[in-house]
LOPA-466482 format. One record per atom (N, C-alpha, C): x negated, y negated, z; atom name; residue in one letter. Coordinates in steps of 0.001 Angstrom, whole numbers, plus 500000, padded with zeros to 6 digits. Example, Ala and Ser with C-alpha at 12.3 -4.5 7.8 and 13.67 -1.06 7.14 Angstrom:
<atoms>
      c1      c2      c3  atom  type
  486810  505690  507800     N     a
  487700  504500  507800    CA     a
  486800  503300  507800     C     a
  487150  502250  507080     N     s
  486330  501060  507140    CA     s
  487100  499970  507870     C     s
</atoms>
This chain:
<atoms>
      c1      c2      c3  atom  type
  670571  186864  484712     N     m
  669759  185734  484408    CA     m
  668239  186062  483898     C     m
  667986  185756  482642     N     d
  666746  186472  482005    CA     d
  665932  185019  481751     C     d
  664808  185408  481434     N     l
  663839  184244  481183    CA     l
  664202  183487  479862     C     l
  664822  183897  478950     N     r
  665308  183337  477750    CA     r
  666290  182199  478197     C     r
  667315  182796  478843     N     t
  668389  181920  479381    CA     t
  667897  180638  480330     C     t
  666840  181034  481008     N     l
  666126  180014  481903    CA     l
  665400  178831  481116     C     l
  664910  179502  479978     N     r
  664271  178350  479056    CA     r
  665441  177482  478562     C     r
  666409  178176  478074     N     y
  667427  177479  477568    CA     y
  668102  176254  478430     C     y
  668226  176753  479822     N     f
  668725  175755  480728    CA     f
  667832  174657  480976     C     f
  666544  174952  481154     N     t
  665404  174025  481372    CA     t
  665371  172923  480393     C     t
  665479  173252  479047     N     v
  665532  172294  477909    CA     v
  666507  171430  478037     C     v
  667946  172034  478368     N     v
  669088  171201  478373    CA     v
  669210  170207  479435     C     v
  668570  170756  480653     N     a
  668339  169862  481869    CA     a
  667355  168794  481796     C     a
  666286  169079  480793     N     q
  665331  167999  480511    CA     q
  665972  166915  479599     C     q
  666791  167554  478526     N     e
  667224  166656  477451    CA     e
  668631  165831  477934     C     e
  669225  166448  478788     N     r
  670579  165938  479342    CA     r
  671545  165720  478116     C     r
  671393  166745  477353     N     n
  672403  166568  476074    CA     n
  672308  167818  475310     C     n
  673266  168425  475018     N     i
  673389  169752  474383    CA     i
  672889  169754  472906     C     i
  673280  168768  472207     N     t
  672913  168392  470903    CA     t
  671407  168472  470747     C     t
  670800  167479  471302     N     r
  669393  167451  471367    CA     r
  668627  168662  471854     C     r
  669213  169177  472780     N     a
  668538  170360  473353    CA     a
  668595  171574  472230     C     a
  669692  171653  471473     N     a
  669925  172674  470589    CA     a
  669090  172493  469402     C     a
  668648  171207  468999     N     e
  667799  170880  467876    CA     e
  666524  171001  468281     C     e
  665978  171063  469634     N     k
  664739  171103  470153    CA     k
  664449  172761  470089     C     k
  665608  173403  470635     N     l
  665344  174911  470301    CA     l
  665653  175614  469110     C     l
  665839  174735  468050     N     n
  666061  175348  466821    CA     n
  667311  176414  466820     C     n
  668364  175972  467405     N     m
  669583  176853  467352    CA     m
  670834  175929  467369     C     m
  671960  176404  466957     N     s
  673126  175674  466923    CA     s
  673786  175277  468320     C     s
  674498  174236  468277     N     q
  675136  173968  469763    CA     q
  675933  174904  470167     C     q
  676900  175591  469667     N     p
  677839  176339  470135    CA     p
  677206  177526  471088     C     p
  676330  178312  470506     N     p
  675618  179393  471115    CA     p
  675035  178940  472456     C     p
  674420  177626  472439     N     l
  673688  177001  473515    CA     l
  674530  176664  474580     C     l
  675903  176133  474216     N     s
  676758  175960  475270    CA     s
  677278  177167  475972     C     s
  677635  178146  475132     N     h
  677939  179457  475647    CA     h
  676982  180038  476663     C     h
  675850  179900  476317     N     q
  674574  180474  477000    CA     q
  674567  179682  478633     C     q
  674771  178444  478571     N     i
  674906  177769  479846    CA     i
  676163  178068  480705     C     i
  677000  178180  479910     N     r
  678583  178500  480636    CA     r
  678350  180012  481266     C     r
  677844  180821  480620     N     c
  677616  182084  481034    CA     c
  676683  182091  482265     C     c
  675751  181303  482136     N     l
  674699  181324  483275    CA     l
  675550  180748  484715     C     l
  676388  179740  484494     N     e
  677165  179131  485541    CA     e
  677941  180244  486066     C     e
  678799  181090  485207     N     e
  679578  181977  485696    CA     e
  678812  183176  486440     C     e
  677613  183473  485964     N     e
  676857  184554  486668    CA     e
  676302  184017  487915     C     e
  675893  182767  487984     N     l
  675397  182135  489423    CA     l
  676644  181876  490319     C     l
  677791  181606  489804     N     g
  678979  181179  490446    CA     g
  678857  179878  491037     C     g
  678195  178900  490181     N     v
  677839  177503  490736    CA     v
  677954  176688  489332     C     v
  678394  175368  489630     N     q
  678361  174450  488480    CA     q
  676878  173826  488337     C     q
  676440  173785  487245     N     l
  675034  173405  487124    CA     l
  674928  171854  486535     C     l
  676050  171526  485794     N     f
  675855  170256  485200    CA     f
  677370  169572  485372     C     f
  677332  168264  485614     N     v
  678560  167392  485443    CA     v
  678654  166902  484106     C     v
  679472  167232  483319     N     r
  679564  166908  481966    CA     r
  680304  165570  481523     C     r
  679576  164660  481132     N     g
  680102  163384  480525    CA     g
  680247  163294  478976     C     g
  680781  162439  478452     N     k
  680956  162333  477062    CA     k
  679801  162289  476109     C     k
  678759  161713  476656     N     r
  677454  161704  475998    CA     r
  676175  162149  476786     C     r
  676366  162406  477898     N     r
  675165  162905  478897    CA     r
  675705  163821  479913     C     r
  674907  164752  480217     N     l
  675051  165635  481214    CA     l
  674023  165344  482466     C     l
  674791  165492  483627     N     e
  674022  165175  484900    CA     e
  673941  166477  485681     C     e
  672746  166754  486220     N     l
  672513  167819  486956    CA     l
  673227  167756  488458     C     l
  673954  168922  488711     N     t
  674458  168982  490232    CA     t
  673388  169377  491229     C     t
  673675  169264  492383     N     d
  672549  169748  493422    CA     d
  672260  171028  493016     C     d
  673107  172002  492720     N     d
  672807  173405  492489    CA     d
  671793  173373  491197     C     d
  672232  172607  490178     N     g
  671443  172554  488817    CA     g
  669993  172086  489294     C     g
  669846  170948  490073     N     a
  668588  170482  490315    CA     a
  667680  171407  491132     C     a
  668190  172332  492126     N     l
  667465  173403  492486    CA     l
  667171  174426  491706     C     l
  668091  174875  490663     N     l
  667736  175883  489591    CA     l
  666592  175292  488779     C     l
  666782  174062  488280     N     l
  665684  173690  487437    CA     l
  664173  173651  488323     C     l
  664122  173363  489463     N     r
  662769  173480  490235    CA     r
  662341  174810  490069     C     r
  663286  175790  490551     N     r
  663162  177216  490474    CA     r
  662615  177676  489090     C     r
  663365  177395  488105     N     a
  663084  177824  486842    CA     a
  661766  177282  486265     C     a
  661371  176171  486569     N     k
  660076  175719  486146    CA     k
  658949  176561  486773     C     k
  659132  176845  488163     N     q
  658107  177698  488770    CA     q
  658069  179129  488095     C     q
  659267  179692  487799     N     i
  659334  180925  487251    CA     i
  658704  180995  486030     C     i
  659118  180088  485198     N     l
  658477  180174  483804    CA     l
  656900  179839  483717     C     l
  656550  178958  484606     N     e
  654992  178711  484640    CA     e
  654202  180047  485328     C     e
  654813  180613  486304     N     l
  654314  181741  486667    CA     l
  654417  182844  485638     C     l
  655360  183040  484890     N     t
  655491  183909  483695    CA     t
  654358  183698  482806     C     t
  654216  182424  482434     N     e
  653333  182121  481387    CA     e
  651800  182540  481961     C     e
  651465  182042  483149     N     k
  650257  182371  483769    CA     k
  650016  183963  483914     C     k
  651048  184615  484082     N     t
  650822  186007  484160    CA     t
  650406  186670  482832     C     t
  651260  186129  482035     N     t
  651153  186629  480486    CA     t
  649714  186433  480094     C     t
  649116  185055  480412     N     q
  647996  184641  479835    CA     q
  646905  185527  480776     C     q
  647117  185903  481789     N     e
  646065  186627  482607    CA     e
  646007  188108  482039     C     e
  647217  188656  481763     N     l
  647314  190046  481182    CA     l
  646523  190076  479796     C     l
  646749  189009  479127     N     r
  646257  188813  477796    CA     r
  644748  188773  477926     C     r
  644278  188069  478688     N     e
  642864  187843  479054    CA     e
  642117  189310  479413     C     e
  642919  189923  480406     N     r
  642519  191100  480876    CA     r
  642303  192154  479797     C     r
  643357  192313  478874     N     r
  643448  193105  477849    CA     r
  642187  192933  476932     C     r
  641864  191647  476818     N     n
  640678  191273  475788    CA     n
  639367  191256  476556     C     n
  639375  191580  477890     N     q
  638184  191321  478680    CA     q
  637273  192828  478449     C     q
  636031  192560  478286     N     v
  635135  193748  478322    CA     v
  635216  194686  479484     C     v
  635370  195822  479358     N     s
  635459  196839  480471    CA     s
  634682  198397  479991     C     s
  634761  199135  480966     N     g
  633982  200391  480607    CA     g
  632847  200665  481321     C     g
  632113  201618  481066     N     t
  630678  201919  481832    CA     t
  629600  201930  480899     C     t
  628710  201219  481399     N     l
  627534  200938  480631    CA     l
  626485  201954  481014     C     l
  625864  202737  480309     N     y
  624732  203836  480589    CA     y
  623374  203258  480142     C     y
  622601  203100  481044     N     l
  621352  202481  480855    CA     l
  620261  203123  481575     C     l
  619232  203680  480566     N     g
  617988  204248  481297    CA     g
  616885  203493  481266     C     g
  615989  203715  482145     N     m
  614921  202817  482291    CA     m
  613548  203461  482882     C     m
  612356  202872  482555     N     v
  611138  203599  483335    CA     v
  610928  202919  484338     C     v
  609890  203253  485099     N     e
  609511  202779  486435    CA     e
  608644  201415  486206     C     e
  608254  200804  487221     N     g
  607609  199567  487159    CA     g
  608513  198397  487172     C     g
  608492  197497  486273     N     q
  609184  196220  486303    CA     q
  610863  196377  485884     C     q
  610880  197544  485060     N     a
  612316  197781  484435    CA     a
  613426  197801  485351     C     a
  613266  198251  486554     N     p
  614601  198340  487514    CA     p
  614882  196961  487896     C     p
  613775  196159  488120     N     y
  614063  194601  488684    CA     y
  614803  193859  487359     C     y
  614204  194114  486280     N     l
  615012  193345  485271    CA     l
  616364  193901  485051     C     l
  616504  195091  485304     N     a
  618115  195556  484911    CA     a
  618907  195054  486123     C     a
  618326  194892  487331     N     a
  619142  194439  488480    CA     a
  619679  193051  488205     C     a
  618553  192184  487746     N     g
  618893  190742  487517    CA     g
  620046  190479  486424     C     g
  619970  191560  485387     N     w
  620863  191425  484185    CA     w
  622257  191712  484855     C     w
  622391  192730  485469     N     i
  623538  193189  485843    CA     i
  624421  192290  486898     C     i
  623521  191746  487849     N     a
  623963  190643  488801    CA     a
  624587  189533  487974     C     a
  623975  189083  487009     N     g
  624498  188009  486132    CA     g
  625843  188301  485263     C     g
  625662  189638  484767     N     f
  626691  190083  483837    CA     f
  627963  190326  484416     C     f
  627966  190586  485740     N     r
  629234  190985  486519    CA     r
  630056  189684  486552     C     r
  629280  188518  486539     N     t
  630234  187232  486684    CA     t
  630890  187119  485376     C     t
  630468  187477  484216     N     r
  631183  187289  483006    CA     r
  632020  188492  482725     C     r
  631661  189708  483007     N     c
  632626  190868  482898    CA     c
  632749  191693  484065     C     c
  633525  191272  484975     N     p
  633712  192118  486229    CA     p
  634297  193295  486280     C     p
  634798  193867  485027     N     l
  635515  195173  484960    CA     l
  634550  196048  484542     C     l
  633297  195808  484309     N     v
  632303  196712  483719    CA     v
  631779  197628  485101     C     v
  631499  198787  484857     N     h
  630695  199701  485635    CA     h
  629435  200215  485207     C     h
  628632  200600  485877     N     y
  627214  201100  485533    CA     y
  626835  202253  486034     C     y
  626105  203020  484955     N     n
  625500  204230  485248    CA     n
  624037  204147  484929     C     n
  623117  204075  485853     N     l
  621808  203667  485679    CA     l
  620943  205154  485994     C     l
  619795  205299  485214     N     w
  618988  206505  485125    CA     w
  617580  206239  485046     C     w
  616617  206752  485878     N     n
  615260  206235  486037    CA     n
  614436  207590  485630     C     n
  613461  207403  484679     N     g
  612618  208511  484586    CA     g
  611410  208122  483526     C     g
  610709  209108  483119     N     s
  609570  208501  482089    CA     s
  610141  208136  480801     C     s
  609227  207658  480053     N     s
  609662  207163  478791    CA     s
  610382  208099  477876     C     s
  609384  209426  477906     N     d
  609904  210723  477133    CA     d
  611457  210934  477541     C     d
  611789  211150  478854     N     d
  613032  211448  479206    CA     d
  614049  210380  478909     C     d
  613705  209050  479188     N     v
  614710  207957  479000    CA     v
  614916  207972  477525     C     v
  613879  207960  476683     N     l
  614380  207908  475116    CA     l
  615104  209235  474791     C     l
  614925  210336  475441     N     d
  615530  211692  474860    CA     d
  616997  211331  475350     C     d
  617235  210646  476328     N     r
  618613  210525  476685    CA     r
  619162  209629  475852     C     r
  618535  208687  475332     N     l
  619048  207673  474342    CA     l
  619353  208489  473173     C     l
  618366  209186  472497     N     r
  618637  210020  471249    CA     r
  619852  210782  471375     C     r
  620174  211420  472614     N     q
  621236  212468  472835    CA     q
  622681  211881  473089     C     q
  622593  210463  473039     N     g
  623657  209601  473465    CA     g
  624121  209547  474825     C     g
  623186  209901  475821     N     l
  623509  210033  477132    CA     l
  623266  208642  477734     C     l
  622615  207850  476946     N     a
  622381  206372  477515    CA     a
  622680  205436  476251     C     a
  623273  204354  476620     N     d
  623631  203335  475648    CA     d
  622333  202471  475287     C     d
  621618  202120  476397     N     l
  620457  201302  476090    CA     l
  619369  201875  476891     C     l
  618156  201525  476672     N     a
  617025  201938  477461    CA     a
  616016  200789  477676     C     a
  615329  200686  478764     N     i
  614154  199719  479001    CA     i
  612802  200725  479050     C     i
  612117  200487  478176     N     v
  610810  201260  477935    CA     v
  609704  200353  477822     C     v
  608454  200826  477783     N     a
  607183  200021  477448    CA     a
  606803  200171  476016     C     a
  606583  198960  475439     N     a
  606263  198912  473913    CA     a
  604924  199696  473651     C     a
  604838  200208  472362     N     p
  605771  200147  471273    CA     p
  606837  201035  471287     C     p
  607769  201081  470512     N     y
  608666  202069  470445    CA     y
  608751  202440  468930     C     y
  609758  203442  468595     N     d
  609995  203966  467344    CA     d
  610930  203034  466379     C     d
  610249  202179  465740     N     t
  611121  201154  465066    CA     t
  611965  201858  463954     C     t
  611635  202994  463350     N     e
  612464  203534  462506    CA     e
  613773  204040  463011     C     e
  613782  204395  464236     N     r
  615222  204910  464737    CA     r
  615646  204070  465919     C     r
  614852  203170  466457     N     l
  615550  202249  467376    CA     l
  615196  200582  467183     C     l
  616167  199917  467634     N     e
  615931  198455  467523    CA     e
  615797  197928  468998     C     e
  615263  196741  469226     N     g
  615012  196243  470502    CA     g
  614377  194861  470497     C     g
  614064  194267  471635     N     f
  613258  193163  471781    CA     f
  612664  193129  473119     C     f
  611511  192326  473141     N     q
  610908  192329  474471    CA     q
  611653  191466  475585     C     q
  611484  192037  476838     N     v
  612348  191530  477914    CA     v
  611475  191257  479114     C     v
  610113  191469  479150     N     g
  609098  191273  480314    CA     g
  607877  191870  479999     C     g
  607003  191510  480926     N     e
  605504  192134  480887    CA     e
  604962  191934  482226     C     e
  604008  192730  482424     N     e
  603236  192587  483714    CA     e
  601788  193435  483598     C     e
  600795  193053  484554     N     p
  599621  193694  484450    CA     p
  599432  195226  484890     C     p
  598506  195950  484499     N     w
  598235  197245  484883    CA     w
  597502  197047  486112     C     w
  597634  198018  487035     N     a
  596934  197806  488404    CA     a
  596564  199172  488747     C     a
  595421  199130  489761     N     a
  594999  200229  490175    CA     a
  595379  200331  491868     C     a
  596051  201523  492092     N     i
  596523  201840  493567    CA     i
  595477  202429  494179     C     i
  594734  201972  495211     N     l
  593611  202541  495910    CA     l
  593951  203057  497333     C     l
  593426  204089  497683     N     p
  593477  204551  499035    CA     p
  592902  203517  500112     C     p
  593718  203042  500864     N     l
  593418  201897  501924    CA     l
  591955  201814  502465     C     l
  591486  203002  502746     N     e
  590313  203246  503554    CA     e
  589077  203385  502604     C     e
  589330  203330  501293     N     s
  588143  203477  500422    CA     s
  587525  202227  500304     C     s
  586132  202351  499813     N     a
  585208  201157  499714    CA     a
  585860  200139  498786     C     a
  586401  200598  497536     N     l
  587017  199710  496536    CA     l
  588139  198808  497235     C     l
  589006  199416  498084     N     a
  590074  198891  498642    CA     a
  589506  197753  499581     C     a
  588318  198052  500221     N     q
  587912  197097  501152    CA     q
  587290  195824  500701     C     q
  586906  196004  499245     N     e
  586143  194840  498736    CA     e
  587172  193656  498667     C     e
  586668  192327  498873     N     p
  587588  191193  498768    CA     p
  588163  191001  497576     C     p
  589361  190342  497462     N     g
  590043  190043  496174    CA     g
  591129  191105  495905     C     g
  592071  190492  495022     N     d
  593353  191293  494409    CA     d
  592968  191739  493104     C     d
  591763  191796  492532     N     t
  591621  192262  491187    CA     t
  590456  193225  491277     C     t
  590243  194162  490111     N     i
  589204  195032  490159    CA     i
  588864  195143  488633     C     i
  587670  195068  488419     N     p
  587084  195170  486858    CA     p
  587234  196515  486593     C     p
  587535  196890  485475     N     l
  587710  198240  484895    CA     l
  586503  199092  485397     C     l
  585226  198622  485037     N     e
  584109  199325  485359    CA     e
  583903  199895  486597     C     e
  584518  199266  487710     N     r
  584588  199846  488867    CA     r
  585405  201225  489133     C     r
  586261  201457  488277     N     l
  586895  202570  488219    CA     l
  586171  203871  487564     C     l
  584935  203528  487080     N     v
  584166  204509  486314    CA     v
  583623  205586  487309     C     v
  583854  206729  487005     N     g
  583527  207674  487949    CA     g
  584391  208121  489159     C     g
  585494  207448  489216     N     q
  586477  207594  490260    CA     q
  587624  208505  489754     C     q
  588082  209439  490585     N     p
  589114  210480  490310    CA     p
  590479  209571  490143     C     p
  590913  209670  488857     N     l
  592230  208886  488494    CA     l
  593470  209661  488431     C     l
  594410  209107  488751     N     i
  595879  209743  488605    CA     i
  596625  208560  487712     C     i
  597026  209137  486644     N     v
  597627  208310  485565    CA     v
  599045  208803  484976     C     v
  599801  208026  484474     N     p
  601034  208399  483774    CA     p
  600873  209623  482810     C     p
  601788  210727  482756     N     s
  601571  211881  482101    CA     s
  601746  211771  480595     C     s
  602436  210689  480288     N     r
  602652  210680  478667    CA     r
  601432  210645  477906     C     r
  601449  211335  476936     N     g
  600279  211638  476070    CA     g
  599491  210474  475490     C     g
  600381  209540  474974     N     s
  599940  208183  474314    CA     s
  599212  207390  475584     C     s
  599804  207393  476943     N     r
  599123  206716  477898    CA     r
  597854  207140  478196     C     r
  597747  208635  478186     N     v
  596311  209192  478641    CA     v
  595409  208828  477679     C     v
  595815  208638  476354     N     q
  594870  208513  475243    CA     q
  594338  206858  475233     C     q
  595349  205896  475738     N     a
  595034  204605  475748    CA     a
  594218  204357  476776     C     a
  594350  205115  478015     N     i
  593327  204872  479080    CA     i
  591991  205308  478744     C     i
  591994  206214  478074     N     r
  590599  206846  477536    CA     r
  589932  205846  476776     C     r
  590733  205010  475691     N     r
  590218  204099  475035    CA     r
  589690  202795  475695     C     r
  590554  202537  477026     N     w
  589959  201533  477863    CA     w
  588718  201550  478148     C     w
  588352  202865  478690     N     f
  587039  203105  479202    CA     f
  585997  203226  477994     C     f
  586260  203684  476939     N     q
  585534  203853  475793    CA     q
  584895  202466  475321     C     q
  585950  201444  475498     N     e
  585604  200124  475013    CA     e
  584470  199513  476011     C     e
  584316  200114  477056     N     i
  583097  199537  478092    CA     i
  582058  200613  478268     C     i
  582124  201671  477196     N     g
  580924  202561  477173    CA     g
  581031  203693  478185     C     g
  582297  204203  478710     N     a
  582405  205021  479713    CA     a
  583399  206179  479350     C     a
  583639  207147  480184     N     e
  584778  208008  480198    CA     e
  585564  208120  481577     C     e
  586792  208157  481402     N     p
  587566  208089  482661    CA     p
  587502  209516  483303     C     p
  587532  209526  484506     N     d
  587700  210889  485364    CA     d
  589121  211225  485704     C     d
  589857  211784  484677     N     i
  591322  211937  484926    CA     i
  591658  213225  485783     C     i
  591855  212976  486893     N     l
  592009  214193  487890    CA     l
  593466  214802  487632     C     l
  594357  213861  487452     N     c
  595682  214311  487731    CA     c
  596586  213296  486803     C     c
  597680  213906  486204     N     t
  598581  213055  485440    CA     t
  600037  213241  485976     C     t
  600772  212252  486076     N     m
  601922  212445  486980    CA     m
  603124  211511  486190     C     m
  604318  212070  486136     N     s
  605466  211452  485528    CA     s
  606281  210506  486522     C     s
  605875  210635  487729     N     n
  606638  209785  488744    CA     n
  605519  209029  489676     C     n
  605765  207839  489590     N     y
  604587  206961  490439    CA     y
  604688  207227  491904     C     y
  605836  207636  492392     N     v
  606010  207861  493781    CA     v
  605184  208967  494213     C     v
  605155  209985  493524     N     d
  604201  211213  493718    CA     d
  602668  210896  493520     C     d
  602531  209832  492682     N     a
  601097  209344  492379    CA     a
  600622  208500  493731     C     a
  601451  207669  494285     N     v
  601278  207064  495386    CA     v
  601041  207932  496808     C     v
  601854  208949  496672     N     a
  601635  209997  497723    CA     a
  600281  210546  497761     C     a
  599691  210894  496463     N     l
  598357  211353  496436    CA     l
  597417  210537  496758     C     l
  597560  209194  496322     N     t
  596505  208059  496641    CA     t
  596673  207922  498126     C     t
  597702  207961  498896     N     e
  597728  207735  500205    CA     e
  596746  208883  501116     C     e
  596778  210022  500438     N     q
  595982  211082  501021    CA     q
  594475  210976  500509     C     q
  594180  210030  499795     N     g
  592682  209843  499222    CA     g
  592386  210753  498240     C     g
  593371  211235  497477     N     v
  593072  212295  496426    CA     v
  592304  211435  495215     C     v
  592900  210435  494885     N     g
  592393  209580  493742    CA     g
  592952  208198  493793     C     g
  592616  207604  492692     N     i
  593276  206168  492389    CA     i
  594175  206386  491352     C     i
  595252  205668  491619     N     s
  596442  205734  490557    CA     s
  596397  204516  489698     C     s
  596622  204604  488296     N     i
  596723  203470  487418    CA     i
  598169  203600  486908     C     i
  598884  202343  487359     N     f
  600391  202230  486996    CA     f
  600556  200732  486828     C     f
  601589  200392  486368     N     p
  602150  198893  486163    CA     p
  602016  198385  487737     C     p
  601879  197009  487828     N     q
  601814  196556  489224    CA     q
  602988  196636  489883     C     q
  604231  196595  489596     N     t
  605204  196732  490338    CA     t
  605752  198291  490520     C     t
  605127  199161  489957     N     a
  605324  200654  490056    CA     a
  604659  201161  491406     C     a
  605016  200622  492256     N     q
  604370  201235  493605    CA     q
  605321  200967  494871     C     q
  605161  201932  495723     N     t
  606192  201826  496958    CA     t
  605439  201164  497922     C     t
  606185  200169  498658     N     p
  605218  199636  499872    CA     p
  604903  200675  500736     C     p
  603567  200533  500921     N     s
  602727  201534  501714    CA     s
  601583  200866  502540     C     s
  601500  201187  503768     N     s
  600291  200603  504601    CA     s
  599170  201246  504378     C     s
  599221  202416  503550     N     l
  597901  203395  503280    CA     l
  597256  203031  501989     C     l
  597788  202102  501233     N     v
  597178  201932  499926    CA     v
  597003  200482  499711     C     v
  596042  200034  498781     N     k
  595825  198670  498175    CA     k
  595940  198557  496790     C     k
  596706  197614  496327     N     v
  597026  197541  494885    CA     v
  596149  196408  494456     C     v
  595432  196520  493390     N     k
  594562  195279  492692    CA     k
  594808  195385  491181     C     k
  594973  194328  490617     N     v
  595078  194225  489278    CA     v
  593886  194434  488279     C     v
  593992  195251  487509     N     i
  592685  195816  486574    CA     i
  592327  194503  485685     C     i
  590983  194044  485630     N     t
  590474  192983  484780    CA     t
  589349  193539  484209     C     t
  588970  192614  483230     N     q
  587465  192848  482588    CA     q
  587347  194088  481762     C     q
  588251  194328  480870     N     p
  589250  193706  480346    CA     p
  590653  193825  481173     C     p
  591390  192537  481223     N     a
  592806  192905  481638    CA     a
  593696  193637  480764     C     a
  594535  194382  481330     N     r
  595607  195187  480575    CA     r
  597094  194804  480967     C     r
  597848  194751  480086     N     r
  599309  194422  480270    CA     r
  600157  195258  479602     C     r
  601341  195573  480315     N     v
  602340  196313  479546    CA     v
  603570  195528  479318     C     v
  604107  195716  478147     N     e
  605144  194907  477586    CA     e
  606524  195864  477712     C     e
  607512  195388  478220     N     y
  608845  196009  478238    CA     y
  609561  195477  477255     C     y
  610490  196538  476698     N     v
  611550  196189  475735    CA     v
  612784  197000  476135     C     v
  613891  196167  475741     N     l
  615312  196792  475661    CA     l
  615655  197513  474430     C     l
  615802  198613  474287     N     v
  616118  199297  472991    CA     v
  617310  200073  472802     C     v
  617878  200290  471614     N     w
  619102  201057  471494    CA     w
  618919  201739  470003     C     w
  619785  202663  469692     N     n
  619842  203454  468366    CA     n
  620018  202463  467287     C     n
  619341  202656  466102     N     r
  619187  201814  465142    CA     r
  620540  201867  464413     C     r
  621363  203050  464690     N     e
  622626  202949  463889    CA     e
  623567  201918  464535     C     e
  623199  201298  465480     N     g
  624027  200292  466097    CA     g
  624423  200375  467485     C     g
  624863  199308  468341     N     p
  625409  199596  469550    CA     p
  626870  200306  469493     C     p
  627081  201196  470293     N     s
  628225  201967  470284    CA     s
  629462  201353  470551     C     s
  629816  200226  471265     N     s
  630864  199634  471805    CA     s
  630512  198098  471928     C     s
  631799  197462  472101     N     r
  631778  196170  472332    CA     r
  631080  195717  473615     C     r
  631236  196707  474765     N     l
  630561  196461  475908    CA     l
  629032  196392  475749     C     l
  628478  197167  475019     N     v
  626907  197319  474767    CA     v
  626648  196101  473963     C     v
  627262  195659  472931     N     r
  627106  194530  472220    CA     r
  626906  193330  473078     C     r
  627991  193006  473918     N     e
  628174  191964  474983    CA     e
  626825  192028  475688     C     e
  626447  193159  476348     N     f
  625412  193222  477325    CA     f
  624154  192763  476654     C     f
  623902  193306  475415     N     i
  622678  192979  474728    CA     i
  622724  191482  474440     C     i
  623736  190785  474154     N     a
  623992  189270  473864    CA     a
  623393  188695  475230     C     a
  624052  189267  476147     N     w
  623755  188635  477728    CA     w
  622272  188554  477859     C     w
  621551  189842  477822     N     v
  620170  189992  478092    CA     v
  619427  188895  477203     C     v
  619747  188743  475755     N     r
  618962  187869  475020    CA     r
  619221  186548  475580     C     r
  620239  186118  476022     N     e
  620454  184833  476601    CA     e
  619535  184598  477877     C     e
  619410  185721  478544     N     q
  618596  185509  479900    CA     q
  617016  185672  479643     C     q
  616756  186141  478643     N     t
  615444  186612  478292    CA     t
  614699  185408  477650     C     t
  613514  184808  478451     N     d
  612704  183783  477825    CA     d
  611554  184419  477048     C     d
  611020  183600  476228     N     c
  609739  183947  475436    CA     c
  608626  184064  476308     C     c
  607969  185218  476419     N     l
  606793  185268  477293    CA     l
  605572  184581  476732     C     l
  604748  184019  477500     N     p
  603570  183380  477176    CA     p
  602597  184312  476737     C     p
  601564  183942  475945     N     g
  600392  184543  475491    CA     g
  600520  185154  474006     C     g
  599422  185576  473551     N     d
  599316  185974  472280    CA     d
  599809  187559  472208     C     d
  600982  187761  471505     N     r
  601481  189218  471500    CA     r
  600337  190124  471138     C     r
  599636  189824  470213     N     a
  598428  190840  469640    CA     a
  597611  191206  470688     C     a
  597373  190209  471792     N     e
  596325  190635  472765    CA     e
  596981  191604  473865     C     e
  598329  191902  473885     N     r
  598875  192703  474911    CA     r
  598630  194212  474525     C     r
  598482  194929  475487     N     e
  598404  196364  475498    CA     e
  599832  196933  475290     C     e
  600065  197584  474173     N     e
  601719  198014  473888    CA     e
  601544  199665  473810     C     e
  601648  200077  474972     N     i
  601499  201538  474962    CA     i
  602631  202022  475880     C     i
  603232  203088  475220     N     i
  604592  203487  476007    CA     i
  604048  204289  477242     C     i
  604929  204253  478403     N     l
  604405  204863  479631    CA     l
  604713  206366  479362     C     l
</atoms>
């Protein structure tokens, strides 16, 4: 008893007439009658009471009809599920990201994308912009979240988030004890600073201070904000990093830099020659769907790579 024979039997049982059933199945009557007789012989039961113009199901035939419908429906459902599974996005997405807001952005995207593409796995890597972009160039990452600007000749991308730059202060310092959660840039003049090690970032911070007629006292450059916070906890200096780039610590105080305020813009980027797979294209499309336009004048934002 195969699926084809069950389909034949189901049509005959529904039509109660061999001729009409054969027409519906686009076959001639003798082969169809032969298939039904062979099915009865195989099962050892009579399925129909044959009249001159109409067939009537026996009790065994009625039982087989119920089971045949269930089998055929289950077969169709299984076939559809396998087809959908075959067409479903799968594989491993390799995503590099800088510190700060980037890990939180990635976590939100992945949480939502899993509902659309549950077969996808993820390999996440965190480091400085130099390291992240190097992995992207080498093909070790499909996508990267870095701070703008980026190399538009080699990379494509779009904005996915932004946040203010902040000063991470030793809790016992006089600046940390001052009221408020913001700090004017001029209050950092003369203070030993710990800043991201990327060359363009150091130059940008120097420009910040030049704009207010001062020079920064850069004591130390760090590629990892966790190490920077550790130094700050010991009172070595004040760290300047994006607001979310700090570990919860009872030994430091975080204040947003103002007068003038500085913001970092995060972008999702990939190699300009194009996404390497359907998975990457689907993930980019998902992020675009989830990313709202950020407020503010783009020209006013600080766009420096970490």
